[in-house]
PDB file as gemmi writes it, atoms N, CA and C in Angstrom:
CRYST1    1.000    1.000    1.000  90.00  90.00  90.00 P 1                      
ATOM      1  N   MET A   1      32.759  98.319 164.477  1.00  0.00           N  
ATOM      2  CA  MET A   1      32.123  97.021 164.575  1.00  0.00           C  
ATOM      3  C   MET A   1      30.629  97.164 164.265  1.00  0.00           C  
ATOM      4  N   ILE A   2      30.132  96.331 163.371  1.00  0.00           N  
ATOM      5  CA  ILE A   2      28.724  96.351 162.995  1.00  0.00           C  
ATOM      6  C   ILE A   2      27.970  95.327 163.839  1.00  0.00           C  
ATOM      7  N   LYS A   3      26.881  95.780 164.441  1.00  0.00           N  
ATOM      8  CA  LYS A   3      26.067  94.873 165.254  1.00  0.00           C  
ATOM      9  C   LYS A   3      24.870  94.399 164.451  1.00  0.00           C  
ATOM     10  N   ALA A   4      24.518  93.143 164.612  1.00  0.00           N  
ATOM     11  CA  ALA A   4      23.347  92.585 163.925  1.00  0.00           C  
ATOM     12  C   ALA A   4      22.075  93.075 164.602  1.00  0.00           C  
ATOM     13  N   ILE A   5      21.067  93.315 163.787  1.00  0.00           N  
ATOM     14  CA  ILE A   5      19.763  93.708 164.335  1.00  0.00           C  
ATOM     15  C   ILE A   5      19.106  92.467 164.910  1.00  0.00           C  
ATOM     16  N   SER A   6      18.629  92.581 166.134  1.00  0.00           N  
ATOM     17  CA  SER A   6      17.931  91.441 166.742  1.00  0.00           C  
ATOM     18  C   SER A   6      16.941  91.942 167.779  1.00  0.00           C  
ATOM     19  N   GLY A   7      15.976  91.121 168.077  1.00  0.00           N  
ATOM     20  CA  GLY A   7      15.056  91.418 169.161  1.00  0.00           C  
ATOM     21  C   GLY A   7      13.915  92.360 168.833  1.00  0.00           C  
ATOM     22  N   PHE A   8      13.658  92.640 167.575  1.00  0.00           N  
ATOM     23  CA  PHE A   8      12.524  93.493 167.247  1.00  0.00           C  
ATOM     24  C   PHE A   8      11.429  92.674 166.572  1.00  0.00           C  
ATOM     25  N   SER A   9      10.223  93.203 166.569  1.00  0.00           N  
ATOM     26  CA  SER A   9       9.102  92.505 165.956  1.00  0.00           C  
ATOM     27  C   SER A   9       8.685  93.208 164.673  1.00  0.00           C  
ATOM     28  N   VAL A  10       8.325  92.421 163.682  1.00  0.00           N  
ATOM     29  CA  VAL A  10       7.822  92.953 162.424  1.00  0.00           C  
ATOM     30  C   VAL A  10       6.386  92.480 162.286  1.00  0.00           C  
ATOM     31  N   VAL A  11       5.488  93.406 162.041  1.00  0.00           N  
ATOM     32  CA  VAL A  11       4.090  93.074 161.819  1.00  0.00           C  
ATOM     33  C   VAL A  11       3.690  93.701 160.499  1.00  0.00           C  
ATOM     34  N   ILE A  12       3.173  92.875 159.591  1.00  0.00           N  
ATOM     35  CA  ILE A  12       2.832  93.347 158.246  1.00  0.00           C  
ATOM     36  C   ILE A  12       1.309  93.409 158.100  1.00  0.00           C  
ATOM     37  N   PRO A  13       0.781  94.535 157.617  1.00  0.00           N  
ATOM     38  CA  PRO A  13      -0.658  94.581 157.337  1.00  0.00           C  
ATOM     39  C   PRO A  13      -0.990  93.707 156.131  1.00  0.00           C  
ATOM     40  N   ILE A  14      -2.075  92.965 156.221  1.00  0.00           N  
ATOM     41  CA  ILE A  14      -2.506  92.126 155.099  1.00  0.00           C  
ATOM     42  C   ILE A  14      -4.027  92.100 155.071  1.00  0.00           C  
ATOM     43  N   THR A  15      -4.574  92.254 153.896  1.00  0.00           N  
ATOM     44  CA  THR A  15      -6.014  92.170 153.737  1.00  0.00           C  
ATOM     45  C   THR A  15      -6.341  91.821 152.299  1.00  0.00           C  
ATOM     46  N   TYR A  16      -7.460  91.199 152.092  1.00  0.00           N  
ATOM     47  CA  TYR A  16      -7.902  90.906 150.725  1.00  0.00           C  
ATOM     48  C   TYR A  16      -9.064  91.800 150.336  1.00  0.00           C  
ATOM     49  N   ASP A  17      -9.479  92.712 151.211  1.00  0.00           N  
ATOM     50  CA  ASP A  17     -10.565  93.627 150.884  1.00  0.00           C  
ATOM     51  C   ASP A  17     -10.189  94.456 149.676  1.00  0.00           C  
ATOM     52  N   GLY A  18     -11.058  94.512 148.705  1.00  0.00           N  
ATOM     53  CA  GLY A  18     -10.801  95.298 147.515  1.00  0.00           C  
ATOM     54  C   GLY A  18      -9.875  94.627 146.529  1.00  0.00           C  
ATOM     55  N   CYS A  19      -9.654  93.361 146.675  1.00  0.00           N  
ATOM     56  CA  CYS A  19      -8.792  92.639 145.745  1.00  0.00           C  
ATOM     57  C   CYS A  19      -9.396  92.728 144.349  1.00  0.00           C  
ATOM     58  N   PRO A  20      -8.585  93.109 143.351  1.00  0.00           N  
ATOM     59  CA  PRO A  20      -9.124  93.238 141.988  1.00  0.00           C  
ATOM     60  C   PRO A  20      -9.568  91.909 141.392  1.00  0.00           C  
ATOM     61  N   GLN A  21      -9.102  90.803 141.953  1.00  0.00           N  
ATOM     62  CA  GLN A  21      -9.521  89.497 141.462  1.00  0.00           C  
ATOM     63  C   GLN A  21     -10.554  88.849 142.380  1.00  0.00           C  
ATOM     64  N   ASN A  22     -11.033  89.605 143.354  1.00  0.00           N  
ATOM     65  CA  ASN A  22     -12.019  89.106 144.306  1.00  0.00           C  
ATOM     66  C   ASN A  22     -11.555  87.834 145.009  1.00  0.00           C  
ATOM     67  N   GLN A  23     -10.266  87.799 145.348  1.00  0.00           N  
ATOM     68  CA  GLN A  23      -9.725  86.657 146.077  1.00  0.00           C  
ATOM     69  C   GLN A  23     -10.309  86.640 147.485  1.00  0.00           C  
ATOM     70  N   THR A  24     -10.401  85.480 148.038  1.00  0.00           N  
ATOM     71  CA  THR A  24     -10.829  85.324 149.424  1.00  0.00           C  
ATOM     72  C   THR A  24      -9.668  84.742 150.213  1.00  0.00           C  
ATOM     73  N   THR A  25      -9.854  84.564 151.504  1.00  0.00           N  
ATOM     74  CA  THR A  25      -8.790  83.969 152.309  1.00  0.00           C  
ATOM     75  C   THR A  25      -8.493  82.547 151.848  1.00  0.00           C  
ATOM     76  N   ASP A  26      -9.443  81.897 151.189  1.00  0.00           N  
ATOM     77  CA  ASP A  26      -9.236  80.524 150.713  1.00  0.00           C  
ATOM     78  C   ASP A  26      -8.565  80.462 149.340  1.00  0.00           C  
ATOM     79  N   THR A  27      -8.673  81.523 148.544  1.00  0.00           N  
ATOM     80  CA  THR A  27      -8.140  81.479 147.178  1.00  0.00           C  
ATOM     81  C   THR A  27      -6.918  82.365 146.953  1.00  0.00           C  
ATOM     82  N   CYS A  28      -6.614  83.251 147.861  1.00  0.00           N  
ATOM     83  CA  CYS A  28      -5.498  84.181 147.697  1.00  0.00           C  
ATOM     84  C   CYS A  28      -4.172  83.417 147.718  1.00  0.00           C  
ATOM     85  N   PRO A  29      -3.337  83.565 146.685  1.00  0.00           N  
ATOM     86  CA  PRO A  29      -2.049  82.861 146.651  1.00  0.00           C  
ATOM     87  C   PRO A  29      -1.146  83.207 147.831  1.00  0.00           C  
ATOM     88  N   LEU A  30      -1.213  84.453 148.288  1.00  0.00           N  
ATOM     89  CA  LEU A  30      -0.389  84.842 149.434  1.00  0.00           C  
ATOM     90  C   LEU A  30      -0.857  84.128 150.704  1.00  0.00           C  
ATOM     91  N   ARG A  31      -2.150  84.098 150.913  1.00  0.00           N  
ATOM     92  CA  ARG A  31      -2.677  83.393 152.095  1.00  0.00           C  
ATOM     93  C   ARG A  31      -2.335  81.911 152.054  1.00  0.00           C  
ATOM     94  N   LYS A  32      -2.402  81.315 150.862  1.00  0.00           N  
ATOM     95  CA  LYS A  32      -2.051  79.892 150.725  1.00  0.00           C  
ATOM     96  C   LYS A  32      -0.580  79.670 151.075  1.00  0.00           C  
ATOM     97  N   HIS A  33       0.278  80.571 150.618  1.00  0.00           N  
ATOM     98  CA  HIS A  33       1.712  80.476 150.909  1.00  0.00           C  
ATOM     99  C   HIS A  33       1.963  80.545 152.418  1.00  0.00           C  
ATOM    100  N   ILE A  34       1.318  81.497 153.069  1.00  0.00           N  
ATOM    101  CA  ILE A  34       1.519  81.673 154.505  1.00  0.00           C  
ATOM    102  C   ILE A  34       0.959  80.484 155.287  1.00  0.00           C  
ATOM    103  N   ALA A  35      -0.145  79.932 154.816  1.00  0.00           N  
ATOM    104  CA  ALA A  35      -0.775  78.795 155.500  1.00  0.00           C  
ATOM    105  C   ALA A  35       0.092  77.540 155.484  1.00  0.00           C  
ATOM    106  N   LYS A  36       1.057  77.474 154.564  1.00  0.00           N  
ATOM    107  CA  LYS A  36       1.938  76.301 154.487  1.00  0.00           C  
ATOM    108  C   LYS A  36       2.996  76.298 155.584  1.00  0.00           C  
ATOM    109  N   ASN A  37       3.010  77.354 156.418  1.00  0.00           N  
ATOM    110  CA  ASN A  37       3.970  77.477 157.519  1.00  0.00           C  
ATOM    111  C   ASN A  37       5.414  77.429 157.052  1.00  0.00           C  
ATOM    112  N   LYS A  38       5.678  77.967 155.851  1.00  0.00           N  
ATOM    113  CA  LYS A  38       7.045  78.048 155.344  1.00  0.00           C  
ATOM    114  C   LYS A  38       7.560  79.479 155.445  1.00  0.00           C  
ATOM    115  N   THR A  39       6.957  80.253 156.292  1.00  0.00           N  
ATOM    116  CA  THR A  39       7.321  81.647 156.472  1.00  0.00           C  
ATOM    117  C   THR A  39       7.400  81.942 157.964  1.00  0.00           C  
ATOM    118  N   VAL A  40       8.096  83.016 158.315  1.00  0.00           N  
ATOM    119  CA  VAL A  40       8.213  83.387 159.727  1.00  0.00           C  
ATOM    120  C   VAL A  40       6.968  84.127 160.210  1.00  0.00           C  
ATOM    121  N   PHE A  41       6.016  84.356 159.315  1.00  0.00           N  
ATOM    122  CA  PHE A  41       4.792  85.060 159.671  1.00  0.00           C  
ATOM    123  C   PHE A  41       3.619  84.087 159.757  1.00  0.00           C  
ATOM    124  N   THR A  42       2.607  84.501 160.480  1.00  0.00           N  
ATOM    125  CA  THR A  42       1.410  83.684 160.607  1.00  0.00           C  
ATOM    126  C   THR A  42       0.176  84.565 160.440  1.00  0.00           C  
ATOM    127  N   VAL A  43      -0.913  83.991 160.008  1.00  0.00           N  
ATOM    128  CA  VAL A  43      -2.154  84.749 159.829  1.00  0.00           C  
ATOM    129  C   VAL A  43      -2.906  84.769 161.144  1.00  0.00           C  
ATOM    130  N   ASP A  44      -3.291  85.950 161.565  1.00  0.00           N  
ATOM    131  CA  ASP A  44      -4.151  86.114 162.732  1.00  0.00           C  
ATOM    132  C   ASP A  44      -5.504  86.555 162.189  1.00  0.00           C  
ATOM    133  N   GLU A  45      -6.458  85.654 162.172  1.00  0.00           N  
ATOM    134  CA  GLU A  45      -7.753  85.935 161.536  1.00  0.00           C  
ATOM    135  C   GLU A  45      -8.542  87.029 162.247  1.00  0.00           C  
ATOM    136  N   ASP A  46      -8.151  87.364 163.485  1.00  0.00           N  
ATOM    137  CA  ASP A  46      -8.866  88.408 164.218  1.00  0.00           C  
ATOM    138  C   ASP A  46      -8.410  89.808 163.841  1.00  0.00           C  
ATOM    139  N   THR A  47      -7.278  89.894 163.122  1.00  0.00           N  
ATOM    140  CA  THR A  47      -6.782  91.203 162.712  1.00  0.00           C  
ATOM    141  C   THR A  47      -6.404  91.149 161.239  1.00  0.00           C  
ATOM    142  N   LEU A  48      -5.984  92.262 160.718  1.00  0.00           N  
ATOM    143  CA  LEU A  48      -5.532  92.330 159.323  1.00  0.00           C  
ATOM    144  C   LEU A  48      -4.019  92.381 159.256  1.00  0.00           C  
ATOM    145  N   TYR A  49      -3.365  91.735 160.223  1.00  0.00           N  
ATOM    146  CA  TYR A  49      -1.915  91.787 160.293  1.00  0.00           C  
ATOM    147  C   TYR A  49      -1.292  90.402 160.307  1.00  0.00           C  
ATOM    148  N   LEU A  50      -0.026  90.342 159.879  1.00  0.00           N  
ATOM    149  CA  LEU A  50       0.756  89.108 159.923  1.00  0.00           C  
ATOM    150  C   LEU A  50       1.841  89.261 160.977  1.00  0.00           C  
ATOM    151  N   PRO A  51       1.637  88.745 162.168  1.00  0.00           N  
ATOM    152  CA  PRO A  51       2.709  88.816 163.164  1.00  0.00           C  
ATOM    153  C   PRO A  51       3.754  87.727 162.929  1.00  0.00           C  
ATOM    154  N   GLN A  52       4.943  87.950 163.462  1.00  0.00           N  
ATOM    155  CA  GLN A  52       5.983  86.931 163.395  1.00  0.00           C  
ATOM    156  C   GLN A  52       5.595  85.754 164.278  1.00  0.00           C  
ATOM    157  N   THR A  53       6.019  84.559 163.875  1.00  0.00           N  
ATOM    158  CA  THR A  53       5.746  83.377 164.685  1.00  0.00           C  
ATOM    159  C   THR A  53       6.754  83.243 165.820  1.00  0.00           C  
ATOM    160  N   SER A  54       7.925  83.826 165.639  1.00  0.00           N  
ATOM    161  CA  SER A  54       8.959  83.792 166.667  1.00  0.00           C  
ATOM    162  C   SER A  54       9.980  84.874 166.348  1.00  0.00           C  
ATOM    163  N   LYS A  55      10.979  85.001 167.189  1.00  0.00           N  
ATOM    164  CA  LYS A  55      12.044  85.978 166.940  1.00  0.00           C  
ATOM    165  C   LYS A  55      12.980  85.401 165.892  1.00  0.00           C  
ATOM    166  N   ASN A  56      12.947  85.976 164.715  1.00  0.00           N  
ATOM    167  CA  ASN A  56      13.770  85.487 163.613  1.00  0.00           C  
ATOM    168  C   ASN A  56      14.804  86.529 163.235  1.00  0.00           C  
ATOM    169  N   SER A  57      15.813  86.087 162.526  1.00  0.00           N  
ATOM    170  CA  SER A  57      16.842  87.012 162.076  1.00  0.00           C  
ATOM    171  C   SER A  57      16.275  87.930 160.998  1.00  0.00           C  
ATOM    172  N   TRP A  58      16.897  89.085 160.860  1.00  0.00           N  
ATOM    173  CA  TRP A  58      16.476  90.026 159.832  1.00  0.00           C  
ATOM    174  C   TRP A  58      16.563  89.398 158.447  1.00  0.00           C  
ATOM    175  N   GLU A  59      17.565  88.553 158.202  1.00  0.00           N  
ATOM    176  CA  GLU A  59      17.716  87.894 156.906  1.00  0.00           C  
ATOM    177  C   GLU A  59      16.519  87.003 156.597  1.00  0.00           C  
ATOM    178  N   GLU A  60      16.033  86.259 157.607  1.00  0.00           N  
ATOM    179  CA  GLU A  60      14.855  85.402 157.408  1.00  0.00           C  
ATOM    180  C   GLU A  60      13.612  86.236 157.140  1.00  0.00           C  
ATOM    181  N   ILE A  61      13.457  87.304 157.896  1.00  0.00           N  
ATOM    182  CA  ILE A  61      12.290  88.171 157.733  1.00  0.00           C  
ATOM    183  C   ILE A  61      12.310  88.818 156.346  1.00  0.00           C  
ATOM    184  N   ARG A  62      13.455  89.362 155.966  1.00  0.00           N  
ATOM    185  CA  ARG A  62      13.574  90.016 154.658  1.00  0.00           C  
ATOM    186  C   ARG A  62      13.316  89.040 153.516  1.00  0.00           C  
ATOM    187  N   SER A  63      13.829  87.837 153.641  1.00  0.00           N  
ATOM    188  CA  SER A  63      13.610  86.816 152.614  1.00  0.00           C  
ATOM    189  C   SER A  63      12.119  86.507 152.464  1.00  0.00           C  
ATOM    190  N   ASP A  64      11.432  86.369 153.588  1.00  0.00           N  
ATOM    191  CA  ASP A  64       9.993  86.091 153.537  1.00  0.00           C  
ATOM    192  C   ASP A  64       9.214  87.253 152.943  1.00  0.00           C  
ATOM    193  N   ILE A  65       9.590  88.470 153.300  1.00  0.00           N  
ATOM    194  CA  ILE A  65       8.918  89.644 152.740  1.00  0.00           C  
ATOM    195  C   ILE A  65       9.103  89.684 151.225  1.00  0.00           C  
ATOM    196  N   GLU A  66      10.306  89.380 150.759  1.00  0.00           N  
ATOM    197  CA  GLU A  66      10.569  89.368 149.319  1.00  0.00           C  
ATOM    198  C   GLU A  66       9.760  88.290 148.615  1.00  0.00           C  
ATOM    199  N   GLN A  67       9.633  87.110 149.224  1.00  0.00           N  
ATOM    200  CA  GLN A  67       8.819  86.042 148.626  1.00  0.00           C  
ATOM    201  C   GLN A  67       7.354  86.457 148.560  1.00  0.00           C  
ATOM    202  N   MET A  68       6.846  87.064 149.622  1.00  0.00           N  
ATOM    203  CA  MET A  68       5.451  87.500 149.638  1.00  0.00           C  
ATOM    204  C   MET A  68       5.229  88.604 148.615  1.00  0.00           C  
ATOM    205  N   TYR A  69       6.193  89.507 148.473  1.00  0.00           N  
ATOM    206  CA  TYR A  69       6.101  90.568 147.477  1.00  0.00           C  
ATOM    207  C   TYR A  69       6.024  89.975 146.072  1.00  0.00           C  
ATOM    208  N   ASP A  70       6.852  88.968 145.799  1.00  0.00           N  
ATOM    209  CA  ASP A  70       6.828  88.313 144.488  1.00  0.00           C  
ATOM    210  C   ASP A  70       5.474  87.672 144.200  1.00  0.00           C  
ATOM    211  N   ILE A  71       4.888  87.033 145.189  1.00  0.00           N  
ATOM    212  CA  ILE A  71       3.568  86.406 145.016  1.00  0.00           C  
ATOM    213  C   ILE A  71       2.533  87.470 144.667  1.00  0.00           C  
ATOM    214  N   CYS A  72       2.538  88.575 145.403  1.00  0.00           N  
ATOM    215  CA  CYS A  72       1.563  89.640 145.150  1.00  0.00           C  
ATOM    216  C   CYS A  72       1.803  90.306 143.795  1.00  0.00           C  
ATOM    217  N   THR A  73       3.062  90.477 143.427  1.00  0.00           N  
ATOM    218  CA  THR A  73       3.387  91.085 142.138  1.00  0.00           C  
ATOM    219  C   THR A  73       2.883  90.215 140.991  1.00  0.00           C  
ATOM    220  N   GLN A  74       3.068  88.908 141.091  1.00  0.00           N  
ATOM    221  CA  GLN A  74       2.568  87.997 140.060  1.00  0.00           C  
ATOM    222  C   GLN A  74       1.050  88.066 139.955  1.00  0.00           C  
ATOM    223  N   CYS A  75       0.381  88.124 141.090  1.00  0.00           N  
ATOM    224  CA  CYS A  75      -1.089  88.208 141.101  1.00  0.00           C  
ATOM    225  C   CYS A  75      -1.539  89.521 140.454  1.00  0.00           C  
ATOM    226  N   GLN A  76      -0.881  90.625 140.806  1.00  0.00           N  
ATOM    227  CA  GLN A  76      -1.224  91.917 140.221  1.00  0.00           C  
ATOM    228  C   GLN A  76      -0.959  91.931 138.718  1.00  0.00           C  
ATOM    229  N   HIS A  77       0.143  91.321 138.300  1.00  0.00           N  
ATOM    230  CA  HIS A  77       0.494  91.277 136.881  1.00  0.00           C  
ATOM    231  C   HIS A  77      -0.560  90.495 136.088  1.00  0.00           C  
ATOM    232  N   LYS A  78      -1.011  89.362 136.628  1.00  0.00           N  
ATOM    233  CA  LYS A  78      -2.052  88.579 135.957  1.00  0.00           C  
ATOM    234  C   LYS A  78      -3.324  89.392 135.837  1.00  0.00           C  
ATOM    235  N   ASN A  79      -3.680  90.132 136.874  1.00  0.00           N  
ATOM    236  CA  ASN A  79      -4.892  90.940 136.850  1.00  0.00           C  
ATOM    237  C   ASN A  79      -4.763  92.055 135.827  1.00  0.00           C  
ATOM    238  N   CYS A  80      -3.604  92.663 135.751  1.00  0.00           N  
ATOM    239  CA  CYS A  80      -3.365  93.758 134.809  1.00  0.00           C  
ATOM    240  C   CYS A  80      -3.505  93.254 133.370  1.00  0.00           C  
ATOM    241  N   GLN A  81      -3.000  92.077 133.087  1.00  0.00           N  
ATOM    242  CA  GLN A  81      -3.098  91.505 131.736  1.00  0.00           C  
ATOM    243  C   GLN A  81      -4.556  91.225 131.364  1.00  0.00           C  
ATOM    244  N   LYS A  82      -5.357  90.782 132.321  1.00  0.00           N  
ATOM    245  CA  LYS A  82      -6.750  90.444 132.041  1.00  0.00           C  
ATOM    246  C   LYS A  82      -7.605  91.677 131.788  1.00  0.00           C  
ATOM    247  N   THR A  83      -7.187  92.836 132.335  1.00  0.00           N  
ATOM    248  CA  THR A  83      -8.015  94.025 132.195  1.00  0.00           C  
ATOM    249  C   THR A  83      -7.651  94.863 130.983  1.00  0.00           C  
ATOM    250  N   ARG A  84      -6.642  94.476 130.241  1.00  0.00           N  
ATOM    251  CA  ARG A  84      -6.248  95.262 129.055  1.00  0.00           C  
ATOM    252  C   ARG A  84      -7.090  94.898 127.862  1.00  0.00           C  
TER     253      ARG A  84                                                      
END                                                                             
């Protein structure tokens, strides 16, 4: 019998320091996405981490991580094209 993972917390490090596009908390596409409250994570301005807003299923957490990864990948890809 396979048991579902539940009851753990995921905290993701996030920072814009050293951003190759000099994004700020107001212009970063990832920060804008998180600010829309369509993710299980929230920005804590006192730290460089994204804590969960509540206890969510692993599927919800993984989906949000994948969406955030896609946003960052697109931003990195645009920066890479501009520097060539």
